[in-house]
Each structure stands twice: as structure tokens, then as C-alpha cells.
NUMARMAR-765411 format. One line per 2 residues: for each residue x, y negated, z of N, C-alpha, C. Coordinates in steps of 0.05 Angstrom, whole numbers, plus 32768, in hexadecimal, padded with zeros to 4 digits. Each point is the difference from the previous one (the first is absolute). Example, Ala and Ser with C-alpha at 12.3 -4.5 7.8 and 13.67 -1.06 7.14 Angstrom:
2
8108:8072:809C:7FEE:7FE8:8000:8012:7FE8:8000  7FF9:7FEB:7FF2:8010:7FE8:8001:7FF1:7FEA:800E
REM end
This chain:
138
7CF4:7FCE:7FC8:8001:801D:8001:801B:8009:7FF6  800C:8013:800D:801A:800B:7FF8:7FFC:8016:7FEB
8016:800A:7FF7:7FFF:8017:7FED:7FF3:8018:800F  7FEF:800E:7FF1:7FF3:8017:800C:7FFF:8017:7FEB
7FFC:8018:8009:7FFD:8017:7FEE:7FE3:8002:7FF8  7FFA:8014:7FF0:7FE4:8006:7FF8:7FF3:8014:8012
800C:8006:8017:7FF5:8013:8012:7FE8:7FF4:800F  7FEC:8010:8003:7FE8:7FF7:800F:7FEE:7FEE:7FF0
8002:8000:7FE6:7FEF:7FEF:7FEF:7FE3:8009:8002  7FEE:7FEE:7FF7:7FE3:8005:8001:7FF5:7FFC:7FE4
7FF0:8013:7FF6:7FF3:7FFD:7FE6:7FE3:8008:8003  7FEE:7FEE:7FFA:7FE4:8005:8000:7FF5:7FF9:7FE4
7FEE:8012:7FF6:7FF4:7FFC:7FE6:7FE2:8006:8003  7FEF:7FEF:7FF5:7FE3:8005:8001:7FF9:801A:7FF1
7FED:800E:800B:7FF4:8017:7FF1:7FEC:7FF4:7FEC  7FF3:8011:7FF0:7FEE:7FF6:7FEB:7FE8:7FF1:800C
7FFA:8004:8019:7FEA:7FF2:800D:8008:7FE6:800C  801A:7FF8:7FFE:8009:7FE7:800B:8009:7FFF:801C
8004:8018:800D:800A:8001:801B:801E:8005:8000  800E:7FEF:800F:801D:8003:8001:8008:8019:800F
8012:8010:7FF4:8009:8019:800D:801E:7FFF:8003  800A:8004:8018:801C:8002:8006:800B:801B:7FF6
800F:7FFF:7FEA:800B:8019:7FF5:801F:8001:8004  800A:7FF0:8012:801D:7FFF:8006:800C:801B:8004
7FF2:8012:800F:800B:801A:8007:8002:8012:7FE8  7FF1:7FFC:7FEB:8000:8011:7FE8:8015:7FF7:7FEC
8009:7FE7:8002:8011:7FF4:7FEB:801E:8006:8006  800D:800B:7FEB:801D:8005:8003:8011:7FEB:7FF3
7FF5:7FF2:7FEC:800D:7FE9:7FF4:7FEC:7FEE:7FF2  8007:7FE7:7FFC:7FEE:7FED:7FF3:8011:7FEB:7FF2
7FF6:7FF6:7FEA:800D:7FEB:7FF1:7FEC:7FE9:7FFC  8008:7FE8:8007:7FEF:7FE8:7FFD:800E:7FED:7FED
7FF4:7FFB:7FE9:800C:7FEF:7FEC:7FEE:7FE7:7FFD  800B:7FE9:8006:7FF2:7FE7:7FFE:800D:7FEE:7FEB
8001:8009:7FE8:800D:7FF2:7FEB:7FEF:7FEA:7FF3  800C:7FF3:7FEC:7FF1:7FED:7FF1:800A:8000:7FE3
7FEF:7FF9:7FEE:8008:7FFE:7FE4:800F:7FE6:7FFB  8012:8002:7FEC:800F:7FE8:7FF8:7FFE:7FFD:7FE2
8000:7FE8:7FF6:7FFF:7FFA:7FE4:801B:7FF4:7FF8  800D:800B:7FED:8019:7FF5:7FF6:7FF8:7FE9:7FED
800B:7FE8:8007:7FFA:7FE7:7FF0:8019:7FF2:7FF7  8015:8010:7FFB:801A:7FF5:7FF9:8000:7FF3:7FE5
8008:7FE7:8000:8003:7FF1:7FE7:801A:8006:7FF3  8003:7FF9:7FE7:8019:8005:7FF2:8017:7FEF:8009
7FF9:7FEC:8012:8015:7FEE:800A:800D:800C:801A  7FF8:8018:8009:800A:800B:8019:8012:8018:7FFA
8012:8005:8013:8011:8018:7FFE:7FFB:8014:8016  7FEA:7FFD:800E:7FF7:8013:8014:7FE2:8001:8000
7FF4:8015:800B:7FE3:8003:8001:7FF3:7FEA:8010  7FE9:7FF7:7FF8:7FEF:7FED:800D:7FE5:800D:8003
7FF4:8000:8018:7FE7:800F:8005:7FEC:7FEF:8010  7FE6:8007:7FFC:7FEA:7FF5:800F:7FF4:8017:8010
7FF7:7FF9:8019:7FF2:8014:8010:7FE4:8003:7FF7  7FF6:8019:7FFD:7FE5:8005:7FF7:7FF1:800E:8016
7FF0:8013:7FFA:7FEE:800E:8014:8010:8011:8013  7FF7:7FFF:8019:800A:8012:8015:7FF2:801A:7FFE
800D:8015:800B:7FF4:801B:7FFF:8009:800F:8019  7FF3:8017:8003:8007:8011:8017:7FF9:801D:7FF9
8012:8012:8007:7FFA:801D:7FFE:800A:800D:8018  7FF3:8017:8007:8009:8010:8017:8000:801D:7FF7
8015:800E:8007:8001:801D:7FFC:8005:800D:801C  7FEE:8012:8006:8001:800E:801A:8004:801E:7FFB
8014:800B:800F:8005:801D:7FFE:7FFD:800B:801C  7FF5:8018:8002:7FFC:800B:801B:7FF9:801E:8000
7FFA:8009:8017:7FF8:801C:8005:7FE2:8001:7FFF  7FF5:8013:7FF1:7FE3:8003:7FFD:7FF3:8004:801B
7FEB:7FF1:8006:7FF2:8002:8019:7FE2:7FFD:7FFB  7FF1:8017:8003:7FE4:8000:7FFA:7FEF:7FFA:8018
800C:7FF8:8017:7FF1:7FF9:8018:7FEF:7FE7:7FFA  7FEB:7FFD:800F:7FEE:7FEA:7FFD:800E:7FE5:8003
7FFC:7FEE:7FED:800B:7FE4:8001:801E:7FFF:7FFC  800C:8014:7FF5:801D:8000:7FFB:8004:7FFD:7FE2
8018:8006:7FF6:8008:7FF8:7FE5:7FEE:800C:7FEA  7FF8:8019:8002:7FEF:800B:7FEB:7FE5:7FF2:7FFF
7FF5:7FFA:8017:7FE7:7FF0:8001:8003:7FE5:7FF3  8017:7FF4:8004:8005:7FE5:7FF5:8001:8000:7FE2
800E:8015:7FF5:8006:7FFF:7FE3:7FEE:8012:7FEF  7FF0:8012:800B:7FF1:8013:7FF0:7FEC:7FF3:7FED
7FF5:7FE9:8007:7FEF:7FF1:7FEE:8010:7FE8:7FF7  8004:7FFF:7FE6:8011:7FEB:7FF5:7FF3:7FE4:7FFE
7FE5:8000:7FFE:7FF3:7FE6:7FFB:7FFF:7FEF:801A  7FFC:7FE6:7FFC:7FFD:7FEE:8016:8019:7FF0:8006
7FFC:7FE8:8009:8016:7FEE:8008:800B:8009:801B  801A:8000:8003:800D:8009:8019:8012:7FEA:800B
7FFD:7FFA:801A:8013:7FEF:800D:8018:8011:800A  8018:7FF8:7FF7:8018:800E:8009:800E:7FEE:8014
8005:800A:8018:800E:7FF1:8015:8019:800E:8008  8017:7FF4:7FFB:801A:800B:8008:800D:7FEE:8014
8007:800B:8017:800D:7FF1:8015:801B:800C:8006  8015:7FF1:7FFC:801C:8009:8005:8004:8001:801E
8008:8017:800A:8006:8003:801D:7FE7:8006:8010  7FE9:8003:7FF4:7FE8:8006:800E:7FEC:7FEA:8000
7FE7:8007:8008:7FEA:7FED:8000:7FFE:7FF1:801B  8016:7FF2:8006:8000:7FF1:8019:800A:7FE3:7FFB
7FFB:7FEF:8014:8004:7FE4:7FFD:801B:7FF8:7FF5  7FFF:7FED:7FED:8018:7FF3:7FF3:800E:8011:7FEB
7FF7:8019:7FFB:800D:8010:7FEB:7FF6:7FF6:7FE5  8012:8002:7FEB:7FF8:7FF8:7FE5:7FE9:8012:7FF6
7FED:7FF3:7FF2:7FE9:800F:7FF5:7FFB:7FF8:7FE3  7FFC:8014:7FEF:7FF9:7FFB:7FE4:7FE4:800C:7FFC
7FEE:7FF0:7FF5:7FE5:8009:7FFC:7FF7:7FF9:7FE4  7FF4:8014:7FF1:7FF8:7FFC:7FE5:7FE6:800E:7FFA
7FEF:7FF5:7FEF:7FE8:800D:7FF7:8007:800F:7FE6  7FFB:801A:8000:800A:8011:7FEB:7FEC:8014:7FF5
8006:800C:7FEA:7FF1:8016:7FF4:8012:8019:7FFF  7FF5:8017:8006:8010:8019:7FFE:8001:8008:7FE2
8018:8002:7FF5:8002:8008:7FE4:8005:801E:7FFD  800B:800D:8014:8004:801D:7FFE:8004:800C:801C
7FF8:801A:8002:8004:8010:8018:8008:801C:7FF7  8019:8007:8004:800A:801A:7FF6:800A:8012:8016
7FF9:8019:7FFF:800A:8014:8013:8016:8010:7FF2  8013:8008:8011:8016:8011:7FF6:8004:8017:8013
7FFD:8018:7FF6:8005:8018:8010:801A:800C:7FF5  8015:7FFF:8010:801A:8009:7FF8:8001:801F:8001
8015:800A:7FF4:8004:801D:8000:8004:800B:801C  800A:7FF0:8012:8005:8009:801C:7FE7:7FFE:8011
7FEA:7FF3:7FF5:7FE7:7FFF:800E:7FF8:7FE5:800B  8012:7FEC:7FFD:7FFA:7FE5:800A:7FE9:7FF4:7FF0
7FED:7FF3:800D:7FEB:7FF2:7FF3:8002:7FE3:8007  8008:7FF0:7FEC:8004:7FE3:8004:7FEF:7FF1:7FEC
7FFE:7FE5:8004:7FF1:7FF0:7FEE:800F:7FE7:7FF9  7FF7:7FF3:7FEB:800A:7FE6:7FF8:7FE8:7FF0:7FF6
7FFE:7FE8:800A:7FEA:7FEE:7FF8:800B:7FE6:7FF6  7FF4:7FF5:7FEB:8009:7FE6:7FF6:7FE9:7FED:8001
8006:7FE7:8008:7FEC:7FEB:8001:800A:7FE7:7FF2  7FED:7FF1:7FF5:8007:7FE7:7FF1:7FEF:7FE9:800A
800B:7FE8:7FFF:7FF2:7FE8:800A:7FE6:7FFD:7FF1  7FEB:7FF8:800F:7FE5:7FFD:7FF5:7FF6:7FE4:8002
8007:7FF1:8014:7FF1:7FE8:8008:8007:7FE6:7FF2  8016:7FFF:7FF2:8009:7FE7:7FF4:800E:7FEE:8014
8003:800A:8018:800E:7FF0:8015:801D:800A:8002  8013:7FEE:7FFF:801C:8007:8001:8006:800D:801C
800D:8017:8000:8007:800D:801A:8013:7FEE:8010  7FFB:7FFC:8019:8011:7FF0:8011:8005:800E:801B
8016:7FF9:800B:8007:800B:801A:7FF6:7FED:8016  7FF7:800C:8016:7FF9:7FF0:8018:800A:8010:8017
7FF5:7FFB:8018:8008:8010:8017:7FE7:800B:800D  8004:8016:800F:7FEA:800D:800E:7FF6:7FED:8015
REM end
């Protein structure tokens, strides 16, 4: 696959009942962090850091325009409880595109009504399953 933009991406997140909902049209930006912890184990005999790989982790932050329509972003995030499958496909949900999928918990859902009248949201999710997030293809 060649270099591509983030145009036409696909994002689906389970609602609290476990049904995947395509909220791509409501999302204005998203951040996917698939980091891992490191332990510094540098001995006194070294002149640079020495580290061991520890636990993997994943977080997602989604920002968007508030949408109260059935099965859209507000329906997905209004109930915080329950495990959610997050599926992100770069370039769309079609064959051979990169896909990141993680089992997550919603940690927050915040609405922001600006002085000009915009109503937007921000939702944060954190890894739940103990399974390291990995990339695959659609």
C-alpha cells in the first residue's frame, strides 16, 4: 500500500448493547494511541538508558459533532458502562485497508456548547481486554 491520507476513514464503536455503530460521519478528529510501558533497568556500568518492554496499552480519543439520531454518536456514548469494540479502518472499510481493532471501556463523554452555539463532544476510551492492540487489514 502506498502513502494515503486520512480522508474517507471508517470508525465504528459498539453501543452499550454491543452493536457496532458507524459513527464516521459524526467524528471530526480521533487519536489512537497504542503505546507500551517500559522499565528502565540501566546498570551502573552503562552510559545510556537500558529498557525492558512491559505491558502494551491502547487509548482512543474521539471528537465530533453532537448527533442525537438513533444509532449515532450520542447513542454510542450516552451510557458509559460496557465493553466496546473500536474498529478504525484507514481509507475506509474496504478490502486491504489497514484496520485497528481494540476492546475498550469508555472513560468519559463530554459535551461542549461554545459561545457561538456549536455543540460538540469528546469521548475517551481505554483498553479493557488485556490483548495488545494490533493492526490487520480489512
